[in-house]
Each structure stands twice: as C-alpha cells, then as structure tokens.
Residue, then its C-alpha position, 0 to 999 in steps of 0.5 A: c111850591a109843589a106838594p112834597l113828594l113822599f113815597a115808601y119805596p121797598i128795595l128787594r133783595s136781588v134774586y141772583a146769588p151773591a158772588k162766592g164768599a160774598k155776604l148776602q145783604e139784607p133787603l132795604t125798605v126806605v122812604i124817599r122824601e124831600a129833605t129839610d135843612a135839619d136833614f143836612e146833618s145826616i147828609w153831610p157825612i155822605f157828601h163829605e165821604v163822596a167828595v173826599a174820595g175824588d173818584t165820582y164827583a167834581y166837588d173839591p175834596h176840601t169843600s166846607k160843610e157850609e159850602a156843601f149845604r149851599q151846593w146840595m141844599t140851597l142851589p137845587n130846586r129840591t133835595f131828597i133823602a132816602v131813609e131807613g128807620d132814622q138813618v139817611l142812606g142816600t140823597y139826591y138833588l133835582k134842579t133845572n139844568h139851564p134856564g130859559p129855552g132849556s128849562h124843561v131839562c133837569n139835572c140830578g146828582y145822587m150820593v149813597s153812603g158807603a155802607a148802603r152801596g150795592r143794595g139798590l138804593a141808587t136805582a130807587m133814587c133815580e126812579h124816584s127822581q124821574s117821577a119827581a121831575l115829571a111832577m115838577g113839570y120837567k120833560a127830560m133829565q141830563f147828567n152833565l158829568v158822569v165819570e167814565t171810570n165810574e162803570g157801575a153808575v154808567r151801566l146803571w144809568q144806561k139800564l134805566g134808559f139814559a143814553i151817552v150823548g157825548t163824552i168830554p175827554k179828560a174832563f175829570e181829574h180822577v184821584q187814582y187815574g189822572y185825567v179821564g173822560a166824562h159822559v153827558m147822559f140824557k133821557w127824555l121823560a115826557e110821553d110827548 
C-alpha cells in the first residue's frame, strides 16, 4: 500500500467581487487527507445530502448508511476528505475505472457539503485527486456520468482540462428535469 497522501491545501478567496447583494465567503484553509473508516461518520451526512438531492449522482436516494459505506469507502482504492479544523467539508474517492488493459485509467467522484459549496473546494479536491492518481500510477482520469444539467461541474471539469468525449442521451433521471444526458469526461494525466 502506498504512503498516505496528506497536503495542506489553502483555498484563497476569489479576486472577483461577489454578485450584488451576495455575502463574501471567508477563505477556506483545508487539509486533504486519506479518510479512515472512522471518518465515515462525517462523510455520511454529505453523501446522504447529495444522494437525496437526486440531481448530480446516480445513487439511490434511499441508499442506506451501510451501503453508502460500501460504495464510498470499501469499493474505491482510496477515499479522501477535505477538512477545515475538525469539520469534514468534502470527500472524494479514487478507483480503477476498468481492470486489465484499462487499469491505467482511474475514476473519481467528488462530494461537497452544501455549506461549503462555491468556495473552491471541488477545484482543490480535483487538483489533489490528479496528483494522487499520478502518485498511484494512473495515467488518465475519467468521469463516467457527469449530468449535463450540472453546468457548474461541467464548466469546472473543463476548466481543469477535462474534455467531454461523449454524451449519453437520457442516461440520468433527474429529480426535476426528468431524463437528461450525461457526459463522459476524460483527461490524460501522464506526461508521456
């Protein structure tokens, strides 16, 4: 097993003025580290919030805590958390996308608590995950189901170098919009 990856990752306030009437958020200073089984108590509320929303992830909104643990903590190769002080604000997993000849490509999933959204945490976790993936020997990263109505995530992943390599029509049953498309997004990470 590889050594744990631990990075203090400061997230700085945007230099742009907030929208008229919007409250300027305080900057975050987070530590992104590998999650332990005990950390799942703090991950579960985030997982549950995202799954129940039904607008970005294909998890059953009725996923039990035990099943969520299996899917988020057991099945992935590694799971990470973003912590500010003693509060878990976000989490991501990293796993092999397909075994065998496709095992050089990893897959990640990211979740941010509602209270921490819009403060740069998804960017920090995605950048961290790319470094972690390279350290684990992966050469590329693929997102298998980016819901097309999740425009903020699509824009962010593109800003971070991911390309839409295909769109699956009506692949996601959105809680508000019904059947919508889902993008497959890909980025080559290795230098070779």
